[in-house]
C-alpha positions, 0 to 999 in steps of 0.5 A: 530509535528502531524503525517501525515495521511500516517504515521497514515495509515502505522502504523495502518496497520503495527501494524494489521499485526505484524510488523514495519512501516519503515518511511524512507526505501523504501516500507513502510511495509514488512513482508510476503507481501509488502505494499506501503501507498499512500495518493495522487492521484499523488503519486499512480504511483510512489507507484505502481512502488515501489512494482511491482517488489517484489516477495511477494504479493504486496499492495497499501494501500490508504485513502478512497478518493483514493480507486477508483484511486487505483483500476484503476491503479492496473488493470492488474498488480497483485498488490492488494489494501487496505483501510486505515484500512488494509482491503483488498479491491482487493487481490494481484495476480501473474500477472504482 
């Protein structure tokens, strides 16, 4: 079975920051920051709720079609946004 877009993005970002993608354990990527990967507009609010309580810098990593949606939903939350390669589009801050 081929990997989903979600899994491909998560594995690529985890490799980039030098950690592992935990496929079935809450937040997708945890190291010096927490990263939740979302590939569907409908799941963005749920992804935001998963990372919002973390003490570490928090990010939503999204596929290209959802970058604008992620920027909208994270306004004023302190949660940052990453593109599908792990490039930071909006830095995480301590608001929220």
